[in-house]
C-alpha positions as CSV (number, residue, x, y, z in Angstrom):
1,M,85.0,73.9,98.0
2,P,84.9,77.3,96.2
3,S,88.0,79.4,95.7
4,I,87.1,83.0,95.0
5,V,89.8,85.0,93.3
6,F,89.9,88.9,93.3
7,V,91.6,90.4,90.2
8,S,91.9,94.1,89.5
9,P,94.3,95.7,86.9
10,K,93.9,99.1,88.4
11,G,95.1,100.3,91.9
12,G,92.5,101.9,94.1
13,A,89.6,99.8,92.7
14,G,88.9,98.4,96.2
15,K,90.1,94.9,95.5
16,T,91.7,94.3,99.0
17,T,88.8,95.9,100.8
18,S,86.2,93.8,99.0
19,A,88.3,90.6,99.5
20,L,88.6,91.3,103.3
21,V,84.9,92.2,103.6
22,L,83.9,89.0,101.9
23,A,86.3,86.9,103.9
24,T,85.3,88.3,107.3
25,Q,81.6,87.8,106.4
26,I,82.3,84.2,105.4
27,A,84.0,83.7,108.7
28,Q,80.9,84.6,110.6
29,G,79.6,81.1,109.7
30,A,82.3,79.0,108.1
31,D,86.0,78.5,107.9
32,V,87.9,80.5,105.3
33,T,91.4,80.8,104.2
34,V,92.6,84.1,102.7
35,I,95.6,83.9,100.4
36,D,97.3,87.3,100.5
37,A,99.3,87.3,97.3
38,D,99.5,91.0,97.2
39,P,103.3,91.9,97.6
40,N,102.4,94.5,100.2
41,H,100.4,91.9,102.2
42,P,97.7,94.3,103.4
43,I,95.5,91.5,104.7
44,K,98.4,89.7,106.5
45,T,99.2,93.1,108.2
46,W,95.5,93.5,109.1
47,A,95.4,90.0,110.7
48,A,98.6,90.5,112.6
49,A,96.8,92.8,115.0
50,G,95.1,89.6,116.4
51,N,91.5,90.6,115.8
52,A,90.7,88.4,112.8
53,P,87.8,86.1,113.2
54,S,88.6,82.7,114.7
55,R,87.5,80.9,111.6
56,M,89.7,83.0,109.2
57,T,93.2,81.9,108.4
58,V,95.6,84.1,106.4
59,V,98.4,82.6,104.2
60,S,100.9,84.9,102.7
61,D,103.9,82.7,101.8
62,V,103.0,82.5,98.2
63,T,105.0,83.0,94.9
64,E,104.4,82.6,91.3
65,E,105.6,79.0,91.5
66,T,103.5,78.1,94.6
67,I,100.2,80.0,94.2
68,A,98.3,77.1,92.6
69,D,99.4,74.6,95.2
70,R,98.5,77.0,98.0
71,I,95.0,77.4,96.6
72,V,94.6,73.7,96.3
73,E,95.9,73.1,99.8
74,A,93.7,75.7,101.3
75,A,90.6,74.3,99.5
76,A,91.3,70.9,101.0
77,R,91.4,72.5,104.6
78,T,88.6,75.1,104.6
79,P,85.2,75.3,102.8
80,F,86.1,78.7,101.3
81,V,89.3,80.2,99.9
82,V,89.6,83.9,99.1
83,V,92.6,85.0,97.1
84,D,93.8,88.7,96.9
85,L,96.1,89.4,94.0
86,E,97.9,92.4,92.7
87,G,97.3,93.6,89.1
88,T,97.0,91.4,86.1
89,A,100.4,91.5,84.5
90,A,102.2,88.8,86.5
91,A,101.9,85.2,85.7
92,I,100.8,84.6,89.3
93,V,97.4,86.0,88.4
94,A,97.0,83.6,85.5
95,Y,98.0,80.6,87.7
96,A,95.5,81.7,90.4
97,I,92.7,82.1,87.9
98,A,93.4,78.6,86.7
99,E,92.4,77.3,90.2
100,A,89.5,79.6,90.7
101,D,85.8,78.7,91.0
102,F,84.7,82.2,90.8
103,V,86.5,85.4,89.9
104,I,85.5,88.9,91.1
105,V,86.8,91.9,89.2
106,P,86.3,95.0,91.5
107,T,86.0,98.4,89.6
108,Q,84.9,101.8,90.5
109,G,82.0,103.2,88.6
110,S,84.0,105.2,86.1
111,Q,84.7,104.6,82.4
112,L,88.5,104.5,83.0
113,D,88.2,101.8,85.5
114,A,85.8,99.8,83.4
115,E,88.2,100.0,80.5
116,Q,91.1,98.8,82.7
117,A,89.0,95.9,83.9
118,S,89.1,94.5,80.3
119,N,92.7,93.3,81.1
120,A,91.1,91.0,83.7
121,F,88.5,89.8,81.2
122,R,91.3,88.9,78.7
123,L,93.0,86.7,81.3
124,I,89.8,85.0,82.1
125,R,89.0,84.3,78.4
126,A,92.6,83.1,77.8
127,H,92.1,80.5,80.6
128,E,88.8,79.5,79.1
129,R,90.2,79.0,75.6
130,G,92.8,76.7,77.0
131,I,90.2,74.4,78.7
132,Q,87.7,74.7,75.7
133,K,90.2,72.8,73.6
134,H,89.0,69.8,75.5
135,K,85.7,71.0,76.9
136,P,84.1,73.4,74.4
137,D,81.2,74.3,76.8
138,Y,83.6,75.4,79.7
139,R,83.1,78.8,81.2
140,L,84.9,80.2,84.3
141,P,82.2,82.0,86.4
142,Y,83.2,85.6,87.1
143,A,81.5,89.0,87.7
144,V,82.4,92.6,88.0
145,L,81.9,94.2,91.5
146,F,81.2,97.9,91.5
147,T,82.9,99.5,94.5
148,R,83.0,102.8,96.3
149,T,79.6,103.7,94.9
150,S,77.2,106.2,96.3
151,V,74.6,104.8,98.7
152,A,72.0,107.4,97.6
153,I,72.2,107.4,93.8
154,S,73.6,105.5,90.9
155,S,75.9,107.8,88.8
156,R,75.4,108.4,85.1
157,D,78.8,106.7,84.5
158,T,77.8,103.6,86.4
159,K,74.5,103.3,84.6
160,H,76.3,103.7,81.2
161,I,78.9,101.1,82.2
162,R,76.2,98.6,83.3
163,A,74.4,99.1,79.9
164,S,77.7,98.5,78.0
165,F,78.4,95.4,80.1
166,D,74.9,94.1,79.4
167,S,75.5,94.6,75.6
168,A,78.9,92.8,75.8
169,G,77.5,89.9,77.9
170,I,79.9,90.8,80.8
171,P,78.4,89.7,84.1
172,Y,78.3,92.0,87.1
173,L,77.0,91.7,90.7
174,K,73.7,93.6,91.4
175,T,75.1,94.3,94.8
176,E,77.6,97.2,95.0
177,L,80.1,97.8,97.7
178,H,79.2,101.3,98.8
179,E,81.5,104.0,99.9
180,R,81.4,103.5,103.6
181,A,83.5,104.9,106.4
182,A,83.3,101.5,108.1
183,Y,85.1,99.8,105.3
184,K,88.0,102.1,105.6
185,A,87.9,101.8,109.4
186,M,88.4,98.1,109.2
187,F,92.0,98.9,108.2
188,S,92.4,101.8,110.6
189,F,91.3,99.7,113.6
190,R,92.3,96.4,112.1
191,Q,88.9,95.0,113.2
192,P,86.1,93.2,111.4
193,L,83.0,95.3,110.8
194,E,81.2,93.7,113.7
195,S,84.0,94.7,116.1
196,L,84.4,98.4,115.1
197,P,83.7,101.0,117.8
198,A,80.3,102.5,117.1
199,S,81.3,105.6,118.9
200,E,84.0,106.3,116.4
201,V,82.8,104.9,113.2
202,S,79.5,105.9,111.6
203,N,76.8,103.7,110.0
204,I,78.4,100.3,110.9
205,P,75.1,98.5,110.7
206,K,74.5,99.8,107.1
207,A,78.0,98.6,106.2
208,I,77.3,95.1,107.7
209,E,74.0,94.9,105.8
210,N,75.8,95.8,102.5
211,A,78.5,93.2,103.3
212,K,75.9,90.5,103.9
213,E,74.2,91.2,100.7
214,F,77.5,91.0,98.9
215,L,78.2,87.7,100.5
216,A,74.8,86.3,99.7
217,E,75.0,87.2,96.0
218,V,78.4,85.7,95.6
219,I,77.3,82.5,97.3
220,E,74.2,82.4,95.0
221,R,76.3,83.0,91.9
222,I,78.7,80.1,92.9
223,R,75.7,77.8,93.7
224,C,74.2,78.4,90.3
225,T,77.4,77.9,88.3
226,K,78.9,74.8,90.0
227,P,80.8,72.8,89.1
228,S,83.7,74.6,87.5
229,N,87.0,73.1,88.7
230,N,85.5,69.6,88.5
231,E,84.8,70.2,84.9
232,K,88.2,71.6,84.4
233,A,90.0,68.6,85.9
234,A,87.8,65.9,84.4
């Protein structure tokens, strides 16, 4: 079962928002465990309001020593696991990446954010090198997710970053998570997108459409790159 790990070396990149959006969309049709390994536990706090989808479980009792076991345990219980991590400096991130089937690196469409994302790429490649000693063809599937982008236009910076990623062979999702009031409102109201009050939050259907496109592309990427952990463990 796929374990999807969100890694971002820079605060404000939309990591927790994108993890929550993906998890709540998965929960519309399948069971999902969210492992909230951010020390501030934003998703645990969100779920504590009691409005999380019935098919979504949040686990937050994780440490550097237990993160790998928690991911494995969750994958045995539910078809999907989504892991929200903080930063890239702690060993917990490397341990989580080692159990991942797919890694998502959220970044805003700025050169500074793109440069910071390279820290996540280094961790992924370090993990790959360890496995490649025994399996030379092993690759850990991952992709950059552009967040907080304009709905109307693609900025010059974003276009330049995409071109540089193409040149460097760095994969990115075609779907961007746009700047939407509804994504912020999920935390304000502690509700999934589908439950937000239309009278108080604008363009909810557009946000849901964007979220579904995000989920569909992630699922397709995972489907096209399986197996990963099976290769790793063999």
